C-alpha positions in Angstrom: 70.0 85.4 97.4 73.6 83.6 97.4 75.1 82.8 100.7 78.5 83.8 101.4 81.2 80.7 100.7 82.1 79.2 104.1 85.9 79.2 104.7 86.8 77.5 107.6 90.0 75.5 108.4 93.6 76.3 107.4 95.8 76.9 104.3 99.5 75.8 104.4 101.2 78.1 101.9 104.7 77.3 100.6 106.9 80.5 100.1 109.6 80.8 97.8 113.2 79.3 98.2 114.0 79.2 94.2 117.4 81.1 95.3 118.1 78.1 97.8 118.6 74.5 96.3 116.9 71.7 98.0 119.6 70.0 98.7 121.1 73.3 100.7 117.8 73.7 102.6 118.1 73.5 106.5 115.0 73.6 108.9 115.0 75.8 111.7 114.5 74.4 115.5 110.6 74.4 116.1 109.2 76.0 119.1 106.7 74.2 121.2 103.9 76.1 119.0 105.3 75.3 115.6 105.9 71.4 117.0 102.0 71.3 117.9 100.9 72.6 114.4 103.2 70.5 112.7 102.4 67.2 114.4 98.6 68.4 113.7 99.4 68.6 109.8 98.8 65.6 107.7 102.5 63.6 107.0 102.4 65.1 103.3 102.3 68.5 104.4 105.0 68.0 107.3 107.6 66.4 105.0 108.5 69.7 103.1 108.5 71.5 106.3 111.1 68.9 108.0 113.3 69.3 105.0 113.3 72.9 105.2 110.7 74.7 103.1 109.3 78.0 104.1 105.9 77.8 105.0 103.1 79.6 106.6 100.0 78.0 108.0 96.7 80.4 108.1 93.4 80.2 109.5 91.3 80.5 106.6 88.2 81.9 109.0 90.2 84.8 110.6 93.0 85.1 108.0 95.4 85.4 110.8 98.7 83.5 110.7 98.7 80.0 113.1 102.8 79.4 112.5 105.7 80.4 110.5 108.0 77.6 109.4 111.6 78.0 108.1 111.1 82.0 107.4 115.1 82.4 106.9 114.8 79.9 103.7 112.6 82.5 101.7 115.0 83.6 99.1 113.7 84.3 95.3 116.0 83.2 92.3 118.2 85.2 90.1 115.3 85.5 87.4 112.6 86.7 89.8 115.3 89.7 91.6 116.1 90.6 87.8 112.5 90.7 87.0 111.5 92.5 90.5 114.7 95.0 89.6 113.6 95.6 85.9 110.1 96.4 87.4 111.3 99.0 89.7 113.6 100.5 87.1 110.4 101.0 84.4 108.4 102.7 87.3 111.4 104.9 88.3 112.0 105.7 84.8 108.1 106.7 84.2 108.1 109.0 87.5 111.3 110.6 86.4 109.7 111.6 82.7 106.6 112.6 84.4 108.4 115.1 86.5 110.4 116.4 83.9 107.1 117.5 81.9 
């Protein structure tokens, strides 16, 4: 019988900021918990956060969020927004067609 995979540690997930150019990112002020989590991360993970990239750090064992950084910098780019709008429009058109039938 196969053992379940042991997932422990943390994951650093960089969120989308495609709608904000890299040179316009501004880091938020970090509270005490965020500073402690940030300082515990490897230097290569700290650098994007300090630049303003939006990031979530997750506990892999529990799935709970440990910390969120620069959440105000989450912004999709124009292509992503248009794709999302097209998807919603398609769903609405199908729903309206089904209701007419």
